[in-house]
TIKELO-420014 format. One record per residue (C-alpha): x, y, z; residue in three letters; residue number from 1. Coordinates in steps of 0.001 Angstrom, whole numbers, plus 524288, in hexadecimal, padded with zeros to 5 digits. Layout:
N
> X Y Z ALA NUM
...
***
This chain:
290
> 9FCE1 F3633 1CCD5 MET 1
> A056C F2F39 1C41F THR 2
> A00B3 F2371 1BDBC THR 3
> A07D0 F1776 1BCF7 LEU 4
> A0CC9 F17BF 1AE66 TYR 5
> A0C67 F2829 1ACB6 ALA 6
> A143B F2789 1B80F SER 7
> A1E37 F2217 1B300 LEU 8
> A1E86 F2BD3 1A53B ILE 9
> A1E1B F32EB 1AE8D GLU 10
> A2751 F30CB 1B7EB HIS 11
> A33AF F28F4 1AFC3 ASP 12
> A3D6E F27CB 1B920 PRO 13
> A487B F23C0 1AE06 ASP 14
> A46EC F335B 1AAE8 ARG 15
> A49C9 F3732 1BC20 LEU 16
> A575F F3955 1BE45 SER 17
> A53F6 F3558 1CD7C ALA 18
> A583C F256C 1CE78 ALA 19
> A4D73 F2337 1D6BE VAL 20
> A4168 F2874 1D3CF THR 21
> A32AA F2533 1D8A7 ALA 22
> A24C9 F2738 1D2D4 LEU 23
> A1764 F2215 1D9B6 ARG 24
> A0C9F F1F7A 1CFCB VAL 25
> 9FE94 F1C91 1D210 TYR 26
> 9F875 F1400 1C494 PRO 27
> 9EB30 F1673 1C26B ASN 28
> 9E1E2 F0CAE 1BEA7 HIS 29
> 9E62E F0DBA 1AFE5 ASN 30
> 9F2E0 F0E82 1AF8B GLU 31
> 9F601 F00FD 1B93C ARG 32
> A0359 EFC00 1AFAB GLU 33
> A0ED0 F0262 1A99A THR 34
> A1292 EFE8A 19E0A PRO 35
> A20E5 EF84A 19BC5 LEU 36
> A2C4F EFF9E 19F36 HIS 37
> A3768 F0212 1A5D4 SER 38
> A41A3 F0CB0 1A9C6 HIS 39
> A4F5A F0F12 1ABBA ARG 40
> A4E41 F0EEE 1BA7F LYS 41
> A48AC F0434 1C391 GLY 42
> A3BC1 F053F 1C821 GLN 43
> A3573 F00F9 1D5A2 LEU 44
> A2659 EFEC6 1D327 VAL 45
> A2161 F0085 1E18A VAL 46
> A138E EFA7F 1E3EE ALA 47
> A0E02 F0522 1EC89 LEU 48
> A0031 EFEBB 1ED14 HIS 49
> 9FB4C EF489 1E5DA GLY 50
> A0540 EEA09 1DE31 ALA 51
> A0C28 EEC1D 1D17C VAL 52
> A0EED EE397 1C495 THR 53
> A1B67 EE51A 1BE1C CYS 54
> A1F09 EDEDD 1B32B GLU 55
> A2AF1 EDADC 1AC39 THR 56
> A313E ED389 19EDE THR 57
> A3496 ECB2D 1AA6F GLN 58
> A2B4B ECA4A 1B2D9 GLY 59
> A1F73 ED0D8 1BE7F MET 60
> A216F ED527 1CA0F TRP 61
> A15D2 ED7BE 1D4AC ILE 62
> A1935 EE37E 1DC9A VAL 63
> A0C83 EE336 1E86F PRO 64
> A0BAF EF084 1F270 PRO 65
> A1927 EF73F 1F6B1 GLN 66
> A215F EEDED 1EF6F SER 67
> A2986 EF0C5 1E395 ALA 68
> A2CFA EEB3A 1D5E9 VAL 69
> A3B54 EEE70 1D204 TRP 70
> A3E3E EF013 1C2A7 ILE 71
> A4AD0 EF249 1BF21 PRO 72
> A4FC0 EFD9B 1B517 PRO 73
> A4A31 EFC82 1A6B7 GLY 74
> A432B EF19F 1A87C VAL 75
> A3698 EF187 1A14D PRO 76
> A2AA6 EEF2B 1A955 HIS 77
> A1C38 EF152 1AD9E SER 78
> A143F EF2F7 1B9E2 ASN 79
> A0567 EEEFD 1BB49 ARG 80
> A0009 EF59F 1C77F VAL 81
> 9F274 EF093 1CEF7 THR 82
> 9E64F EF902 1D1C5 LEU 83
> 9ECFC F003E 1DEAB ASP 84
> 9F8B9 EFF8C 1DCBC GLY 85
> A012B F0A68 1DD8E GLN 86
> A1060 F0BFD 1DA0F LEU 87
> A1CAA F13EE 1DD40 CYS 88
> A2818 F1262 1D495 PHE 89
> A35E0 F1294 1D568 LEU 90
> A401D F16ED 1CBE5 PHE 91
> A4FE2 F1248 1CF4D ILE 92
> A5971 F1434 1C5DD ALA 93
> A6482 F0984 1C3E9 PRO 94
> A6F54 F0E3E 1C956 HIS 95
> A6845 F1236 1D489 ALA 96
> A6322 F0285 1DB3A THR 97
> A68A1 EF56E 1DC6B SER 98
> A5818 EF167 1DA98 LEU 99
> A58FE EE3C6 1D15D PRO 100
> A5944 EE49B 1C374 ASP 101
> A4ECB EDC40 1C0C2 HIS 102
> A40CF EDDFA 1C650 CYS 103
> A3AD0 EDADA 1D335 CYS 104
> A3205 EDF72 1DF8C THR 105
> A332F EE2F5 1EB8C LEU 106
> A2E13 EE56F 1F6D0 ALA 107
> A2F10 EF24E 1FE08 LEU 108
> A2FE3 EF86E 20B71 THR 109
> A246B F0324 20E9F PRO 110
> A303F F0C8D 20FE9 LEU 111
> A3589 F0A94 202A4 LEU 112
> A29F3 F0BCD 1FCEE VAL 113
> A2508 F183F 2026D GLN 114
> A353F F1E35 1FF4E MET 115
> A3380 F1B23 1F123 ILE 116
> A23AE F2164 1F2BF CYS 117
> A2BA6 F2D39 1F7CB HIS 118
> A33E0 F2DDC 1ED18 LEU 119
> A2A8D F2E5C 1E4DF ALA 120
> A245B F39B0 1EC63 GLU 121
> A3182 F4160 1EA09 LEU 122
> A3646 F484F 1DC74 PRO 123
> A3BE5 F3F64 1D344 GLN 124
> A465D F49CD 1D030 ASP 125
> A4DB7 F47FB 1DB78 TYR 126
> A5E89 F4B34 1DC4D ALA 127
> A6867 F4167 1E233 PRO 128
> A6B5A F4A09 1EC30 HIS 129
> A5BA9 F4A76 1EECC GLU 130
> A55A5 F4416 1FB6D ARG 131
> A4BBD F3DA2 1F28A THR 132
> A5807 F377E 1EBCB ALA 133
> A5D89 F31A0 1FA95 ARG 134
> A50FA F2C92 1F9B1 LEU 135
> A4FD3 F2557 1EEEF ALA 136
> A5ECE F1F1D 1F248 ALA 137
> A5743 F1A7C 1FFAC VAL 138
> A4BA1 F1621 1F675 LEU 139
> A52D9 F0DB5 1EE81 VAL 140
> A5CCB F0899 1FA71 GLU 141
> A51EE F0272 20075 GLU 142
> A4BD9 EFD79 1F3F6 LEU 143
> A5665 EF618 1F19A GLU 144
> A54F3 EEF01 1FE0A SER 145
> A4839 EEAF5 1FA96 SER 146
> A4E4A EE317 1F12D GLN 147
> A4E2C ED886 1FD45 ARG 148
> A404D ED7A5 1FBBF HIS 149
> A3C61 ED503 1EDAF VAL 150
> A302A ECE1B 1ED37 LEU 151
> A2D2F EC1AD 1E479 PRO 152
> A233A EC86C 1DBB0 LEU 153
> A27EC EC5E8 1CF19 HIS 154
> A2056 EBEDC 1C3A5 LEU 155
> A29A9 EB921 1B847 PRO 156
> A2694 EBD4A 1AC00 MET 157
> A2587 EB1CE 1A1EE PRO 158
> A29DA EB2EA 19304 GLN 159
> A21C0 EA90B 18C8E HIS 160
> A16A6 EAD5E 188F2 TRP 161
> A10C9 E9E51 18E70 ARG 162
> A13B9 EA45E 19D2D LEU 163
> A0EE2 EB14D 19996 ARG 164
> A03CD EAC75 1963A GLU 165
> A02CB EA2E6 1A274 ILE 166
> A063D EB060 1AB04 ALA 167
> 9FC80 EB852 1A445 ARG 168
> 9F091 EABDF 1A707 HIS 169
> 9F715 EA934 1B6BD LEU 170
> 9F4A3 EB7E5 1B673 SER 171
> 9E67D EBB1D 1B244 GLU 172
> 9E206 EAD5C 1B8A0 HIS 173
> 9EC98 EAB14 1C530 PRO 174
> 9E24F EA0FE 1C989 ALA 175
> 9E52D E9602 1BF80 ASP 176
> 9EC9A E8CCA 1C53A ARG 177
> 9F036 E83A9 1B895 SER 178
> 9FD82 E7B48 1BB26 THR 179
> A0AA9 E7C08 1B606 VAL 180
> A0605 E6FD5 1ADFD ALA 181
> 9F8A6 E7711 1A92F GLU 182
> 9FEE8 E81DB 1A3C7 TRP 183
> A0A26 E786B 19CB4 GLY 184
> 9FF71 E70C7 19821 GLN 185
> 9F94F E7D32 1931F ARG 186
> A065B E8126 18D12 HIS 187
> A0A47 E72C0 18539 ALA 188
> A13D7 E71A6 18FDD MET 189
> A16F8 E67C0 19A86 SER 190
> A1648 E6C91 1A93A GLU 191
> A24A2 E6B20 1AA89 ARG 192
> A2719 E7385 19CA4 SER 193
> A1EB5 E7CA4 19FFA PHE 194
> A23D6 E7ECD 1AF09 ALA 195
> A31C9 E7F1E 1AA9D ARG 196
> A2B62 E8924 1A17C PHE 197
> A2582 E91B0 1ACB7 VAL 198
> A339D E9010 1B39A GLN 199
> A3B24 E954F 1A86C ALA 200
> A3167 EA114 1A395 GLU 201
> A3017 EA734 1B168 THR 202
> A3A8D EA04F 1BA5E GLY 203
> A2EDB E99E7 1C2C7 MET 204
> A267E E8DA2 1C310 SER 205
> A19FA E8FB0 1BEC3 PHE 206
> A1403 E8E3E 1CC0D GLY 207
> A1C9E E988D 1D189 ARG 208
> A1B14 EA181 1C654 TRP 209
> A0C2E EA0A4 1C5D2 ARG 210
> A0D3C EA403 1D57D ARG 211
> A1350 EAF94 1D1F4 GLN 212
> A08E0 EB637 1C99F ILE 213
> 9FE89 EB191 1D30E HIS 214
> A07A7 EBA3C 1DCA3 LEU 215
> A07CF EC62E 1D531 MET 216
> 9F85C EC62A 1D21B LEU 217
> 9F6A9 EC302 1DFEA ALA 218
> 9FF1E ECE82 1E44F LEU 219
> 9F7DA ED756 1DA4C GLN 220
> 9EBFE ED541 1DE0F ARG 221
> 9EE5D ED477 1EC75 LEU 222
> 9F4AD EE2E7 1E9A9 ALA 223
> 9E6F1 EE63C 1E598 SER 224
> 9DDF6 EE300 1F099 GLY 225
> 9D937 ED485 1EB4E SER 226
> 9D937 ECB1A 1F9E5 SER 227
> 9E1F6 EC03C 1FADE VAL 228
> 9D6BC EB6FF 1F84E GLN 229
> 9D217 EBCAE 1EE07 ARG 230
> 9E036 EBC8F 1E75C VAL 231
> 9E087 EAD3B 1ED1A SER 232
> 9D5C4 EA985 1E3DD GLN 233
> 9DA53 EB187 1D852 ASP 234
> 9E6BB EAB40 1D798 LEU 235
> 9E02E E9EB1 1D7D9 GLY 236
> 9E5C1 E992E 1E597 TYR 237
> 9DD8A E8FAF 1EBD6 ASP 238
> 9DB80 E97B6 1F8AC SER 239
> 9E0F3 EA48D 1FE30 VAL 240
> 9EB53 E9BF8 207C0 SER 241
> 9F277 E951F 1FC3C ALA 242
> 9F2D6 EA46B 1F63E PHE 243
> 9F912 EAA82 2037B ILE 244
> A035A EA028 2013B THR 245
> A0769 EA204 1F60B MET 246
> A08C9 EB10A 1F6C0 PHE 247
> A0D49 EADBA 20586 LYS 248
> A18F1 EA697 1FF5F LYS 249
> A1EAE EB0C6 1F669 THR 250
> A1B91 EBC8C 1FCE5 LEU 251
> A1D5F EB84E 209F5 GLY 252
> A1001 EBD73 20E4E LYS 253
> A01D6 EB900 20E91 PRO 254
> 9FC32 EC415 20263 PRO 255
> 9F2ED ECC15 20D85 ALA 256
> 9FD88 ECEF2 214C3 ARG 257
> A0791 ED0C1 209C5 TYR 258
> A024E EDAF9 2026E MET 259
> 9FC0A EE24C 210FA ALA 260
> A0A35 EE4E1 2123B GLN 261
> A0AC9 EEA7B 203DD ARG 262
> 9FF75 EF2FC 202E9 GLN 263
> 9FFEB F02AB 205A6 ALA 264
> 9F369 F0B74 205D9 PRO 265
> 9F296 F0D58 1F860 PRO 266
> 9F7EC F1E7D 1F4D0 ALA 267
> 9EC6A F26F5 1EE92 PRO 268
> 9EB8F F2452 1DFDB THR 269
> 9E804 F2DF8 1D6D8 PRO 270
> 9DAD3 F2B9C 1D3FF ALA 271
> 9D034 F203D 1D56E ALA 272
> 9D30B F142A 1CF63 ARG 273
> 9C8DD F0DC2 1C7EE SER 274
> 9C5F4 EFF22 1C9C4 ALA 275
> 9D064 EF616 1C26A ALA 276
> 9D041 EE7E6 1C17B PRO 277
> 9D4A6 EE059 1CF23 TYR 278
> 9DF9A ED907 1C922 PHE 279
> 9E7A0 EDA83 1BC17 GLN 280
> 9EED0 ECD26 1B94C PRO 281
> 9FCA9 ECC60 1B4CC LEU 282
> 9FE2C ECF92 1A872 ARG 283
> A0B38 ED3C9 1A515 PRO 284
> A0B8E ED758 19671 THR 285
> A1523 ECF0C 1945A SER 286
> A0E3A EC0D8 19749 TRP 287
> A051F EC3B9 189C5 LYS 288
> A0AB5 EBA53 18170 PRO 289
> A152A EBCB2 17692 ASN 290
***
């Protein structure tokens, strides 16, 4: 079976003449991240099991199980997969879809997930008159209707090195509850100036931006099998109920129910995986200081 990065080399979607192609991959424990790359075709990264984090120069998108991130044609991106992640890639030529020209995380129906996986099992060099082409056309039509279900799972990427450092710190130490005034003081700024600084860089208040970081970390950990109580403690919430309230306010459901509705039994993997760290912080290269 094909591993994550090797699959992108062996299955070059831009060389295939078909407008819509699919590929299912099984990342191994040594190959859980793709380097920065782009495609002429748009790419839909579907998380069948576990979770995926997609990074571009504009931000990060988390993909919970049974969801997907849409990456428009030509957008450089990298993908990071949780330990138990299983993926399916869908590639769509620019002329074959009206999906948006910006990245977004989409909630997929079980039917749509199965259609994508089924397409991945078929020969990808099909002709326009074949049955596979009709399946691909219906699939894209269903996918375009899923634009009504965009998930609020985007973390804006700050460009200034100071905020990239703060984002890295909050990713590695999410229980840090330093106030806006305290962060401003550390960077020789008033509370008001620091608040304006964050708003200008991210389009969010500091509190909302930090909650987005917490939400992405929470989804990664929950998708890796951690309990709600453990995640709540790791993120520094005073109580489990406070964490559940934050999660439900953003995604509409308590975390346990949200994840239960998106879990699917994992497909057989190529080989047994060795032990790996419980969690990897959000550490995009673009957060490193220049």
